ROVO-820318 format. One record per residue (C-alpha): y, z, x; residue in three letters; residue number from 0. Coordinates in nm, 2 decimals. Each point is the difference from the previous one (the first is absolute). Layout:
<atoms>
Y, Z, X, ALA, NUM $
...
</atoms>
This chain:
<atoms>
-4.69, -5.64, 0.35, MET, 0 $
-0.21, 0.31, 0.08, GLU, 1 $
-0.12, 0.23, -0.27, HIS, 2 $
-0.07, 0.38, -0.02, HIS, 3 $
-0.16, 0.21, -0.27, ASN, 4 $
0.26, 0.19, -0.20, LEU, 5 $
-0.16, 0.34, 0.00, GLY, 6 $
-0.18, 0.11, -0.31, ARG, 7 $
0.13, -0.29, -0.21, THR, 8 $
-0.30, -0.20, 0.10, GLY, 9 $
0.23, -0.30, 0.07, ARG, 10 $
0.05, -0.20, 0.31, ALA, 11 $
0.37, -0.09, 0.05, VAL, 12 $
0.20, -0.19, 0.25, SER, 13 $
0.11, 0.21, 0.30, VAL, 14 $
0.35, -0.12, -0.06, VAL, 15 $
0.12, 0.04, -0.36, GLY, 16 $
0.34, -0.04, -0.16, LEU, 17 $
0.23, 0.29, -0.09, GLY, 18 $
0.21, -0.10, -0.30, THR, 19 $
0.28, 0.26, -0.02, TRP, 20 $
0.24, -0.27, 0.11, GLN, 21 $
-0.10, -0.23, -0.29, LEU, 22 $
0.12, 0.27, -0.24, GLY, 23 $
0.31, 0.17, 0.15, ALA, 24 $
0.16, 0.19, 0.29, ASP, 25 $
-0.02, -0.28, 0.26, TRP, 26 $
0.29, -0.22, -0.12, GLY, 27 $
-0.05, -0.27, -0.26, ASP, 28 $
-0.32, -0.21, -0.02, VAL, 29 $
-0.02, -0.25, -0.28, SER, 30 $
-0.31, -0.03, -0.21, GLU, 31 $
-0.06, -0.35, 0.13, GLN, 32 $
0.02, 0.12, 0.36, ASP, 33 $
-0.23, 0.30, -0.09, ALA, 34 $
-0.26, -0.24, -0.14, ARG, 35 $
0.03, -0.21, 0.31, ALA, 36 $
-0.07, 0.30, 0.22, VAL, 37 $
-0.31, 0.08, -0.20, LEU, 38 $
-0.12, -0.36, 0.02, ASP, 39 $
0.06, -0.02, 0.38, ALA, 40 $
-0.18, 0.33, 0.06, SER, 41 $
-0.30, -0.11, -0.20, ALA, 42 $
-0.01, -0.33, 0.18, GLU, 43 $
-0.02, 0.19, 0.33, GLU, 44 $
-0.29, 0.21, -0.12, GLY, 45 $
0.16, 0.31, -0.14, VAL, 46 $
-0.21, 0.16, -0.27, THR, 47 $
0.17, 0.33, -0.05, PHE, 48 $
0.34, 0.07, -0.17, PHE, 49 $
0.16, 0.34, -0.02, ASP, 50 $
0.26, 0.08, -0.27, THR, 51 $
0.13, 0.28, -0.21, ALA, 52 $
0.13, 0.05, -0.35, ASP, 53 $
0.35, 0.10, 0.12, VAL, 54 $
0.05, -0.30, 0.23, TYR, 55 $
0.28, -0.17, -0.20, GLY, 56 $
-0.10, 0.22, -0.30, ASP, 57 $
-0.31, -0.21, -0.04, GLY, 58 $
0.14, -0.34, 0.13, ARG, 59 $
-0.24, -0.01, 0.30, SER, 60 $
-0.30, 0.07, -0.22, GLU, 61 $
0.10, -0.27, -0.25, LYS, 62 $
0.05, -0.26, 0.27, ILE, 63 $
-0.34, 0.08, 0.14, ILE, 64 $
-0.14, -0.01, -0.36, GLY, 65 $
0.14, -0.35, -0.05, GLY, 66 $
-0.15, -0.11, 0.32, TRP, 67 $
-0.34, 0.15, -0.08, LEU, 68 $
-0.01, -0.19, -0.33, ALA, 69 $
0.01, -0.32, 0.20, ASP, 70 $
-0.24, 0.13, 0.28, HIS, 71 $
-0.26, 0.22, -0.18, PRO, 72 $
-0.24, 0.19, 0.22, GLY, 73 $
0.16, -0.09, 0.33, THR, 74 $
0.16, 0.33, 0.10, ALA, 75 $
-0.04, 0.37, -0.02, THR, 76 $
0.31, 0.17, -0.13, VAL, 77 $
0.09, 0.36, 0.06, ALA, 78 $
0.28, 0.15, -0.19, THR, 79 $
0.16, 0.35, 0.00, LYS, 80 $
0.12, 0.25, -0.26, MET, 81 $
0.19, 0.32, -0.02, GLY, 82 $
0.36, -0.07, 0.10, ARG, 83 $
0.12, -0.06, -0.35, ARG, 84 $
0.05, 0.37, -0.06, VAL, 85 $
0.15, 0.30, 0.18, ASP, 86 $
-0.23, 0.09, 0.29, GLN, 87 $
-0.14, 0.32, -0.15, GLU, 88 $
-0.37, 0.07, -0.01, PRO, 89 $
0.00, 0.06, -0.38, GLU, 90 $
0.09, -0.36, -0.05, ASN, 91 $
-0.32, -0.13, 0.15, TYR, 92 $
-0.21, 0.03, -0.32, THR, 93 $
-0.28, -0.21, -0.16, LEU, 94 $
0.24, -0.11, -0.27, ALA, 95 $
0.26, -0.13, 0.25, ASN, 96 $
-0.27, -0.16, 0.21, PHE, 97 $
-0.13, -0.18, -0.31, ARG, 98 $
0.35, -0.12, -0.09, ALA, 99 $
0.08, -0.11, 0.36, TRP, 100 $
-0.33, -0.19, 0.04, THR, 101 $
0.03, -0.16, -0.34, ASP, 102 $
0.35, -0.13, 0.10, ARG, 103 $
-0.13, -0.13, 0.33, SER, 104 $
-0.30, -0.17, -0.16, ARG, 105 $
0.24, -0.18, -0.23, THR, 106 $
0.24, -0.10, 0.28, ASN, 107 $
-0.29, -0.13, 0.21, LEU, 108 $
-0.18, -0.16, -0.30, GLY, 109 $
-0.33, 0.17, 0.07, VAL, 110 $
-0.24, 0.22, -0.20, ASP, 111 $
-0.09, 0.21, 0.30, ARG, 112 $
0.20, 0.09, 0.31, LEU, 113 $
-0.18, -0.07, 0.33, ASP, 114 $
0.16, 0.30, 0.17, LEU, 115 $
0.26, 0.24, -0.12, VAL, 116 $
0.17, 0.24, 0.25, GLN, 117 $
0.21, 0.31, -0.06, LEU, 118 $
0.33, -0.09, 0.14, HIS, 119 $
0.09, 0.26, 0.26, CYS, 120 $
-0.04, 0.30, -0.24, PRO, 121 $
0.08, 0.36, 0.08, PRO, 122 $
-0.24, 0.18, 0.22, SER, 123 $
-0.10, 0.23, -0.28, ALA, 124 $
-0.11, -0.30, -0.21, THR, 125 $
-0.21, -0.13, 0.29, ILE, 126 $
-0.17, 0.34, 0.03, GLU, 127 $
-0.06, 0.05, -0.38, SER, 128 $
-0.35, -0.04, -0.15, ASP, 129 $
0.17, -0.11, -0.33, ALA, 130 $
0.14, -0.30, 0.17, THR, 131 $
-0.34, -0.14, 0.10, TYR, 132 $
-0.15, 0.10, -0.34, ASP, 133 $
0.25, -0.22, -0.17, ALA, 134 $
-0.05, -0.29, 0.24, LEU, 135 $
-0.38, 0.03, -0.04, ASP, 136 $
0.06, -0.02, -0.38, THR, 137 $
0.19, -0.33, 0.04, LEU, 138 $
-0.26, -0.14, 0.22, ARG, 139 $
-0.28, 0.10, -0.24, ASP, 140 $
0.19, -0.15, -0.29, GLU, 141 $
0.03, -0.33, 0.19, GLY, 142 $
0.38, -0.02, 0.03, ALA, 143 $
-0.03, 0.01, 0.38, ILE, 144 $
-0.28, -0.10, 0.24, ALA, 145 $
0.11, 0.24, 0.27, ALA, 146 $
0.27, 0.23, 0.10, TYR, 147 $
0.18, 0.11, 0.31, GLY, 148 $
0.30, 0.19, 0.12, VAL, 149 $
0.31, -0.12, 0.18, SER, 150 $
0.14, 0.28, 0.22, VAL, 151 $
0.29, 0.09, 0.22, GLU, 152 $
-0.16, 0.25, 0.24, THR, 153 $
-0.31, 0.04, 0.21, VAL, 154 $
-0.09, 0.32, -0.18, ASP, 155 $
0.02, -0.17, -0.34, GLN, 156 $
-0.22, -0.28, 0.13, ALA, 157 $
-0.27, 0.25, 0.12, LEU, 158 $
0.01, 0.18, -0.34, ALA, 159 $
-0.05, -0.32, -0.18, ALA, 160 $
-0.28, -0.12, 0.23, ILE, 161 $
-0.19, 0.32, -0.07, ALA, 162 $
-0.03, -0.09, -0.37, ARG, 163 $
-0.33, -0.18, -0.08, PRO, 164 $
0.15, -0.24, -0.26, GLY, 165 $
0.29, -0.13, 0.22, VAL, 166 $
-0.07, -0.36, 0.10, ALA, 167 $
0.30, -0.05, 0.23, SER, 168 $
0.30, 0.16, 0.15, VAL, 169 $
0.32, -0.19, 0.07, GLN, 170 $
0.22, 0.14, 0.28, ILE, 171 $
0.28, -0.11, 0.23, ILE, 172 $
-0.16, -0.09, 0.34, VAL, 173 $
0.14, -0.23, 0.26, ASN, 174 $
0.09, -0.02, 0.37, ALA, 175 $
0.29, 0.23, -0.08, PHE, 176 $
-0.21, 0.24, -0.21, ARG, 177 $
-0.31, 0.09, 0.19, LEU, 178 $
-0.09, 0.35, -0.13, LYS, 179 $
-0.24, -0.14, -0.27, PRO, 180 $
-0.22, -0.14, 0.28, LEU, 181 $
-0.08, 0.35, 0.13, GLU, 182 $
-0.16, 0.15, -0.32, GLU, 183 $
0.04, -0.22, -0.31, VAL, 184 $
-0.18, -0.31, 0.12, LEU, 185 $
-0.30, 0.19, 0.14, PRO, 186 $
-0.03, 0.22, -0.31, ALA, 187 $
0.02, -0.31, -0.23, ALA, 188 $
-0.26, -0.18, 0.20, SER, 189 $
-0.24, 0.30, -0.02, ALA, 190 $
0.05, 0.03, -0.37, ALA, 191 $
-0.02, -0.37, -0.08, GLY, 192 $
0.36, 0.00, -0.13, VAL, 193 $
0.21, -0.32, 0.04, GLY, 194 $
0.33, 0.01, 0.18, ILE, 195 $
0.28, -0.22, -0.12, ILE, 196 $
0.27, -0.01, 0.28, ALA, 197 $
0.35, -0.04, -0.14, ARG, 198 $
0.33, -0.06, 0.17, VAL, 199 $
-0.18, -0.16, 0.29, PRO, 200 $
0.32, -0.15, 0.14, LEU, 201 $
0.21, 0.32, -0.04, ALA, 202 $
0.21, -0.19, -0.26, SER, 203 $
0.04, -0.29, 0.24, GLY, 204 $
0.09, 0.19, 0.32, LEU, 205 $
-0.32, -0.11, 0.17, LEU, 206 $
0.09, -0.37, -0.06, SER, 207 $
0.24, 0.04, 0.29, GLY, 208 $
0.27, -0.19, -0.19, LYS, 209 $
0.25, 0.27, -0.07, TYR, 210 $
0.29, 0.12, 0.21, THR, 211 $
0.23, 0.30, -0.04, ARG, 212 $
0.24, -0.24, -0.19, GLU, 213 $
-0.26, -0.12, -0.25, THR, 214 $
0.10, 0.07, -0.36, THR, 215 $
-0.19, -0.02, -0.33, PHE, 216 $
0.09, -0.07, -0.36, ALA, 217 $
0.15, 0.29, -0.20, GLU, 218 $
-0.31, 0.00, -0.22, ASN, 219 $
-0.24, 0.02, 0.29, ASP, 220 $
-0.15, 0.34, 0.08, HIS, 221 $
0.07, -0.06, 0.36, ARG, 222 $
0.36, 0.04, -0.09, THR, 223 $
0.00, 0.27, -0.27, PHE, 224 $
-0.29, 0.22, 0.11, ASN, 225 $
0.05, 0.04, 0.38, ARG, 226 $
0.05, 0.37, -0.05, ASP, 227 $
-0.24, 0.05, -0.29, GLY, 228 $
0.26, -0.02, -0.27, GLN, 229 $
-0.23, -0.17, -0.25, ALA, 230 $
-0.36, 0.10, 0.11, PHE, 231 $
-0.19, 0.12, 0.30, ASP, 232 $
0.18, -0.12, 0.31, VAL, 233 $
-0.34, -0.07, 0.16, GLY, 234 $
-0.03, -0.31, -0.23, GLU, 235 $
0.31, -0.16, 0.18, THR, 236 $
-0.06, -0.10, 0.36, PHE, 237 $
-0.29, 0.25, 0.00, SER, 238 $
0.26, 0.27, 0.03, GLY, 239 $
0.11, -0.12, 0.34, VAL, 240 $
0.38, 0.01, 0.05, PRO, 241 $
0.11, -0.37, -0.01, PHE, 242 $
0.17, -0.02, 0.34, ASP, 243 $
-0.29, 0.17, 0.18, GLU, 244 $
-0.24, -0.22, -0.18, GLY, 245 $
0.18, -0.31, 0.11, VAL, 246 $
-0.02, 0.11, 0.36, GLU, 247 $
-0.37, 0.09, -0.03, ALA, 248 $
-0.07, -0.34, -0.16, ALA, 249 $
0.15, -0.17, 0.31, VAL, 250 $
-0.27, 0.17, 0.21, GLU, 251 $
-0.27, -0.09, -0.26, PHE, 252 $
0.10, -0.36, 0.01, THR, 253 $
-0.03, 0.00, 0.38, ALA, 254 $
-0.34, 0.16, -0.02, LEU, 255 $
-0.12, -0.27, -0.23, VAL, 256 $
0.14, -0.27, 0.23, GLN, 257 $
-0.17, 0.16, 0.30, ASP, 258 $
-0.33, 0.03, -0.18, THR, 259 $
-0.04, -0.32, -0.20, VAL, 260 $
0.30, -0.22, 0.09, GLY, 261 $
0.10, -0.23, -0.28, ASP, 262 $
-0.34, 0.01, -0.18, ARG, 263 $
0.14, 0.27, -0.24, LEU, 264 $
0.34, 0.10, -0.12, SER, 265 $
0.09, 0.37, 0.02, PRO, 266 $
-0.06, 0.03, -0.38, ALA, 267 $
-0.34, -0.17, 0.02, GLN, 268 $
-0.10, 0.22, 0.29, ALA, 269 $
0.10, 0.31, -0.19, ALA, 270 $
-0.20, -0.10, -0.30, ILE, 271 $
-0.31, -0.12, 0.20, MET, 272 $
0.00, 0.31, 0.22, TRP, 273 $
0.01, 0.22, -0.31, LEU, 274 $
-0.29, -0.16, -0.19, TRP, 275 $
-0.21, 0.01, 0.32, GLN, 276 $
0.02, 0.38, 0.00, GLN, 277 $
-0.33, 0.16, -0.11, PRO, 278 $
0.03, 0.12, -0.36, GLY, 279 $
0.28, -0.23, -0.12, VAL, 280 $
-0.12, -0.21, -0.30, SER, 281 $
0.30, -0.22, -0.05, THR, 282 $
0.37, -0.02, 0.11, VAL, 283 $
0.26, -0.09, -0.26, ILE, 284 $
0.32, -0.15, 0.15, PRO, 285 $
0.25, -0.13, -0.25, GLY, 286 $
0.15, -0.35, 0.01, ALA, 287 $
0.31, -0.13, -0.16, ARG, 288 $
-0.07, -0.37, 0.06, ASP, 289 $
-0.28, -0.24, 0.07, VAL, 290 $
0.05, -0.01, 0.38, ASP, 291 $
-0.03, 0.38, 0.02, GLN, 292 $
-0.31, 0.00, -0.22, ALA, 293 $
-0.18, -0.27, 0.21, ARG, 294 $
0.09, 0.16, 0.33, ALA, 295 $
-0.12, 0.34, -0.11, ASN, 296 $
-0.33, -0.13, -0.14, ALA, 297 $
-0.06, -0.18, 0.33, THR, 298 $
-0.03, 0.34, 0.16, ALA, 299 $
-0.32, 0.06, -0.19, GLY, 300 $
-0.20, -0.28, 0.16, ARG, 301 $
-0.13, 0.22, 0.29, GLY, 302 $
0.02, -0.26, 0.27, ASP, 303 $
0.17, 0.25, 0.23, VAL, 304 $
-0.12, 0.35, 0.08, VAL, 305 $
0.27, 0.24, 0.10, LEU, 306 $
-0.19, 0.24, 0.21, GLY, 307 $
0.04, 0.33, 0.18, ALA, 308 $
0.28, -0.11, 0.22, GLY, 309 $
0.22, -0.10, -0.29, PHE, 310 $
-0.08, 0.32, -0.18, THR, 311 $
0.11, 0.20, 0.31, ARG, 312 $
0.32, -0.19, 0.00, GLY, 313 $
0.06, 0.07, -0.37, VAL, 314 $
-0.06, 0.37, 0.06, ARG, 315 $
0.23, 0.01, 0.30, ASP, 316 $
0.29, -0.15, -0.21, ILE, 317 $
-0.08, 0.24, -0.28, TYR, 318 $
-0.02, 0.31, 0.22, ASP, 319 $
0.33, -0.08, 0.18, ARG, 320 $
0.20, -0.15, -0.28, ARG, 321 $
-0.13, 0.10, -0.34, ILE, 322 $
-0.22, 0.31, -0.01, ARG, 323 $
0.28, 0.26, 0.00, ALA, 324 $
0.16, -0.16, -0.31, ALA, 325 $
-0.31, -0.04, -0.22, VAL, 326 $
-0.33, 0.15, 0.12, HIS, 327 $
0.03, 0.35, -0.15, ASP, 328 $
0.18, -0.11, -0.32, ARG, 329 $
-0.28, -0.19, -0.17, TRP, 330 $
</atoms>
């Protein structure tokens, strides 16, 4: 497993981490036993970075990770997120609420200090407010958190967060079907020494190449109930790409992978590997619902294949023809 520095946290983390939204909710049912097995398998393959949030299963994901950490102390950096437990109004992002949320997460995770806490896709006004960072600085100075970052929806939000001197990392959707962050966000983050956590790296599974137009998902899976943004920002589901168009584009992506590396990588592994090889990306956080997915994803962090300029040209060609019109100017 390769490792990158995670921005201003001062920590080196695995280039492939584990996103744990699916261990809490909104991806169908995952038992606690299966969730622990996913954590075990990821760690065995060299993953040292887990990303969670206080709203994933109303704390279930954090608690599962906390139980795992108790059995494996000091083996992983854990980033959590806060801010989605209230109405998304700037006045709710206060020091008092930050304290309450971080205290709850510390309890759930069973730690005295959080490695990294991220604002969870807050309003733009919150990202632009001096008071936000004053409050986060206070928590860091008090020792409740070691570092803080911002998880964002848009490029403009990312750039605003990167400009803040206390921000250690920015988490943003970036993948082969969401290329806009490569143009400004990654260069700005590199110049500022801010880490980039790349989320939704497989476009909610589209880039695995396993879906057809007839594929269905469980009723409690966001890929069913949030296709039009009914529950939260539609960009979090299939990266905002209309499903049928995404399926067709994924066929082309699969062919590109086959033409480039043959059977050495699956489409999902190629999507993950290509992403962490982009300058400025600290870690990529695919989710995994079972052990096989966890091991396959982690294998993409070993760096034994370099997906070079030709592959990138192919990715951009698919994006420009198939995807750009649907997503590029929205986020």
